[in-house]
Structure formats: C-alpha cells, structure tokens
BAMARKOL-273411 format. One record per residue: residue in three letters; x, y, z of N, C-alpha, C, O, CB in turn. Coordinates in steps of 0.2 Angstrom, whole numbers, plus 2048, in hexadecimal, padded with zeros to 3 digits. Glycine has a CB too. Example, Ala and Ser with C-alpha at 12.3 -4.5 7.8 and 13.67 -1.06 7.14 Angstrom:
% BAMARKOL-273411
ALA8427E482783E7EA8278427F08278477EF82A8397EA82D SER8407F58238447FB8248408008278438068288467FD81D 
END
This chain:
% BAMARKOL-273411
UNK4347BAEA14337B4EA14367AFEA64397B1EAB4347B1E9B UNK4347A9EA34377A2EA643A79DEA443679AEA043479FEA7 UNK43F79BEA5443796EA3445790EA8445791EAE448799EA1 UNK44778BEA5447785EAA44F784EAC453789EAB44277FEA6 UNK45177FEAD45877EEB045A77BEA845F77DEA4459778EB8 UNK455775EA6458773E9E45977AE9845D77BE9345176CE99 UNK45577EE9B456783E9645E787E96462787E91451788E97 UNK45E789E9C46578BE9C46C788E9C47178BE9C46578CEA0 UNK46A77FE9C46F77BE9A47077AE94475776E9146E776E9C UNK46B77DE9046C77BE89470780E86474780E8146677AE85 UNK46D785E8847378DE8547A78CE8947B78FE8E46F797E89 UNK47C788E8648578BE87487789E8448B785E8548A78AE8C UNK48878CE7D48C78FE78490793E79490795E7F48A791E74 UNK494795E7449879CE734927A2E704917A8E734A079BE6C UNK48F7A0E6D4887A4E6D4827A6E7047F7ABE704867A1E6A UNK4827A1E7447C7A3E7C47F7A0E8048079AE8047379FE7C UNK4817A4E864827A1E8C47F7A3E9147F7A8E944887A1E8D UNK47C79EE934767A1E9B47879FEA047B799EA046E79FE9B UNK4777A2EA847A79DEAD4727A2EB146F7A6EAF48579DEB2 UNK47279FEB646E7A1EBD4727A3EC44787A2EC746B79AEBE UNK46E7A7EC54717ABECA46B7AEECE4697B4ECE4757AFEC8 UNK46A7A9ED44637AAED945E7ABED645B7B0ED74637AEEDD UNK45C7A4ED24567A2ECF4557A8EC84507A7EC54507A2ED4 UNK45A7AEEC84597B2EC245D7AEEBB4617A9EBB45D7BBEC4 UNK45A7B1EB54607ACEAF4637B3EAC4617B8EAD45A7A8EA6 UNK46A7B1EA946D7B9EA746F7B2EA34717ACEA54727C0EAB UNK46F7B9E9A4727B5E954797BAE974797C0E9946E7B5E8B UNK47F7B7E964877B8E984897B5E9148A7AFE9248B7B3E9F UNK4897B7E8D48B7B5E874937B8E874977B5E844867B8E81 UNK4947BFE8A4997C2E884A17BFE8F4A77BFE904967CBE87 UNK49C7BCE924A27B8E984A57B1E954A47B0E8F49F7B5EA0 UNK4A97ADE9A4AC7A7E984A67A1E974A17A1E9A4B27A4E9D UNK4AA79DE924A7798E934A3794E9B49D792E9C4AA796E90 UNK4A8793E9D4A678FEA44A3790EA54A078BEA84A978EEA8 UNK49F797EA749A799EAA492796EA648C795EA849B7A2EAB UNK493795EA248C793E9C48878CEA048B787EA3490790E91 UNK48278EE9F47D788E9F480785EA847F77FEAA480781E98 UNK481789EAD482787EB547F78BEB947D790EB6489786EB7 UNK47F78AEC047D78EEC5484792EC648978FEC647A78AECB UNK483798EC648879BEC84857A1ECD4867A8ECD48C79CEC1 UNK48379CED04807A2ED94867A4EDF4887A9EE147B79BEE0 UNK48879EEDF48B79CEE54937A1EE24957A7EE448C792EE7 UNK49479DEDE49A7A3EDC49C7AAED94A17ADED849E7A1EDA UNK4947ACED84947B5ED94947B6EDE4977BCEDF48E7BAED7 UNK4907B3EE44907B5EEA4987B7EEF49A7BBEF248B7B0EED UNK49B7AFEED4A47AFEEE4A77B3EEF4AA7B5EF44A97ADEEA UNK4A77B7EE84A97BBEE54A87C1EE94AC7C3EEC4A77BBEE0 UNK4A47C3EE94A27C9EEF4A07CFEE84A37D5EE84AB7CBEF7 UNK49C7CEEE649C7D5EE04997DAEE24957DAEE74977D4ED9 UNK49A7DFEE04977E6EE24927E7EE04907E3EDB49B7EAEE0 UNK48E7ECEE34897EFEE24867F1EDC4807F2ED94897F3EE5 UNK4907F4ED848E7F3ED248D7F0ECD48A7F2EC848F7F5ED1 UNK4917EAECE4907E2ECA4897E0EC94877DDEC44927DDECE UNK4877E3ECF47F7DDED347A7E4ECC4767E1EC947C7DEEE3 UNK47C7EAECA4777ECEC84787ECEC14737ECEBE4767F2ECC UNK47E7EBEBE4807E8EB747D7E2EB547B7E1EAF4887E6EB7 UNK47D7DFEBA4797D7EB84717D9EB346F7D8EAD4777D2EC2 UNK4707DCEB746A7E0EB24687DFEAD4637DCEAA46A7E7EB1 UNK4727E2EAA46D7E1EA446E7DAE9D46D7DAE9746F7E8EA0 UNK4717D6EA34727CFEA046C7CBEA346E7C5EA447B7CCEA2 UNK4677CBEA54627CAEA645D7C7EA245D7CAE9D4617CEEA9 UNK45A7C2EA34567C0E9E44E7BBE9F4497BAE9B45B7BCE9B UNK44F7BAEA54477B8EA844A7B2EAE44F7AFEAF4407B4EA0 UNK4447B1EB24477ACEBB4457A6EB64427A5EB143F7ADEC6 UNK44A7A3EBA44B79AEBD443797EBF440798EC4450798EC5 UNK442793EBB43B790EBD43D788EC0441784EBD43478FEB6 UNK43B786EC543F780EC7447780ECA44B785ECB43F77BEC2 UNK44977AECB45077BECE45477CEC945377AEC3454776ED2 UNK45B77FECB460782EC846377BEC3462775EC4466786ECE UNK46777EEC046C779EBD46F776EC147077AEC647077AEB9 UNK47276EEC047576AEC347B76BEC547E76BECB474766EC0 UNK47E76CEBE486771EBC486778EC048277DEC0487774EB2 UNK48C778EC548B77EECA495780EC549977CEC348A77BED6 UNK49578AEC549B78BEC24A0789EC34A0789EC949B78FEC2 UNK4A5787EC24AC786EC64AF78EEC84AD793EC54B2781EC1 UNK4B478CECC4B5791ED04BA796ECA4BF795EC64BA78EED7 UNK4B779DECB4BD7A2EC74BC7A8ECC4B97A9ED24BA7A4EBD UNK4BF7ADEC74C17B4ECD4BD7B9ECA4BA7B6EC64CA7B7ECE UNK4BD7BEECB4BC7C4EC94C07C6EC54BD7CAEC14BC7C7ECE UNK4C57C5EC44C97C7EBE4CB7C1EB84CF7C3EB44D07CBEC1 UNK4CA7BDEB94C87B6EB44C37B9EB04C47BAEAA4C57AFEB8 UNK4BE7BAEB24B77BCEAF4B77C4EAE4B27C7EAE4B27B9EB5 UNK4BF7C8EAB4BE7CEEAA4BB7D2EAD4B87D7EAB4BE7CEEA5 UNK4BB7D0EB24B87D5EB84BC7D7EBE4BE7D3EC34B17D1EBB UNK4BD7DEEBC4C37E1EC24C17E8EC44C47EBEC84CB7E3EBD 
END
C-alpha cells in the first residue's frame, strides 16, 4: 500500500495511530498518542533501537510513504516512556 502525509496525519486518534519512519508507514495504535500522525524517523534513530526492535517493527508495517513526510515531527521521548525497555 502507498500512503500520503495527509493519510498519516488523519490517522492520529486513539483507535488508529499511524507514523512514518524512513518512508515506511506503521500502525502503532498500541503506543502513546504523541507519536500519531507524525514523522518519527529522527526519534527512532536517536534512541538507538536494537536490531530486535527493528524486527518487531515489521508487525506494525502497513505500507510505504508516497511523497514528502508529515510536517509534524514526534516530540522527544525515550524508550522507557514508550514502554520499550
């Protein structure tokens, strides 16, 4: 599937939370609201996720970003705050 920044920005509710990382779109409904409808690439990289975390991402992958990413960036968070430790 292909999604636009507008698609990602619209899916920012508790029932459907989407983000993009490296132009891939993920449904992260099980995570906090502060990542929904945003580009989380920089934050994901800054945290230094393990290879295991990157493998887990595949279960949330729903398609690719078409066009530029959403303008909104995810605010700073830590792996502990996101429930990842």
